[in-house]
N, C-alpha and C positions, 0 to 999 in steps of 0.2 A: 088432413090425411092424404091430398091431391096436390102442397105443395113440398111434403118429404116422399111421394112421387116423383116430381118434378125437379129438387136436389140432386136426387137420388139415378136421375135422367142426364143427368147434366155429367157424372162424376160416373160414370160407366162411356159415357161419350167421352169423356177427355183421356179419362184410362186408355179405350180404344185411339187414340189420337194420339197420349203418351207412346205407346204399343207401337205405332207405324211409325213415330218422331225412333225407336231407336232403333229397330227395326231393321231403318234404311240410316241411320248413320255407325248403325254398328262394327263393320268395317275401320271408320274415325276414332269408335272408340278404343276399338286392338290396342288400335295406335301408338297413344297417349303414350306418355313420356313419366318415370319415377313425378324429374318434378314439376310434369300438370297435375298428376296425379294428385301432387303435399299442395299447390298452390291451389287446386281443389278443397282442398278440405280444410284449409283455413279459412276458405273465400265461409264454405257454409257454415264453420265452427266461428266467423265473427254473424253470421245472422243469423244464426239460429241460440249464440247467445243473449243477440242482443233477446227476442222472442223469448228463451229461457227467463228471463232477469222480471221482464210485465211481466211473462207469466209469476212469478214464484212473491214476487211484488205484492202483486194483487190477490195472492193467499190473505197474505201476514199482512195488508190489511184493513181486513177482512175477520182477526180473531188477533183484541187487545192484546197486548204482551210479546207477541214475537216480533223477533229481531232477525236483520236480515245479512248476511253475509256475503260478498265473493269466492266464487270458487276456483281455483286458478294452477297451476302446474302438473304433478303428476298426476293427477289424477284426473284432469281434465279442466274444463272451462266452463262457467256454468253460474247455481245460484244456489246459494241454503235462503230456510229461512226457520226459525230456535225460537226456544222456549222454554226454560224451567219450573219449573210447579214446586213449591213447598206446600202439602199437606198435611195435616192435625188431624189425626183421626180417636181418641181416646187417652189423648197425653204422645201418641205415638209421631212422630216426623221420618216422614217419606217427601225422598223425592221424584217427580216424574216431569219424564227429561220425550222432546215431541220437535221432532227435524222431519222438514221434507229438501229436501236435497236432486237434484237435475242440471247435468252435465255433459256434454258433449269431448268424449275420448281420447288425448290423442292423438294425431298422424302413428300409425306400426305397417311395418310389411307385409302386413294382413291387409291394410288397402282398402280399409271402409271406411266408414260412417258408422261409429258409435255411439250411442246414449244411452245414459244411465242413468236410473232415481232412483230415491230407496227416501221410504215413508216410516217414519217411528208415529205413534199416537203411544200420549203414556207411557214408556222405557219397550212396548211393544212394535216391534219390525209390521209393518200392515203391511209394506208392497216391496221389491227388491227386481227390481227389472232390466232389460239390455235392449233393447232395439239398432240392428245394424243393418244397414245396405254395399254395397259395392259401391264405392265414387264415383267410376261411371252412371255408374244405378243411379245414384241419391236422386229421391223425388223430396224436396225440399218443401213440399205443403203437406205430405205421412205426413213426414219429423215436426214440421210448428203442431199435426191436429194430434200425436201424441201430445209434443209435449202443454198443449193447453190439455186435451184426456185425460191427462193423468195429476198434471196442479188441482182441476176440477175434483178428482176420486178422491184424492188425496183432504179438499177440504169437506170436505161431505162429511168422511170414517169418523176428521178431527173435530164432526160436530157433529159424530154420532157419539163417539163416545167419550167427549168432555164435557157432556153434558151432564 
């Protein structure tokens, strides 16, 4: 219990420090040009895409039959894992599709870093989420934590519903 308190305390202190840094550099951030924002977005996208790839592969590795694929293009950059199952019940055939996809959406005139996640288990969508922050205010650790959280939540829901 004290370890949890200690980690929460350290997180609160770090948030406070980041808030102070943000206020101290607010003028500089307002002066970011469009090219600076695009460059920052690309940098975050590359870093977070690697995190997404690792998280999705780890989920796929825990469930035999899942295949992985890279996601890139208009939908964004990230990774997906999917599985197609065939079920025969009393001579009736049914296909059951499961998929986890997490991606960073492309740069847009909204000037935000946008993370999207979709999860489907046995033909039912279990979540469809999006999280974004202004590029100049992005906390990469917060995005990395969300990636882990969404992947873990998907694994838990898949394990519960597919058993």
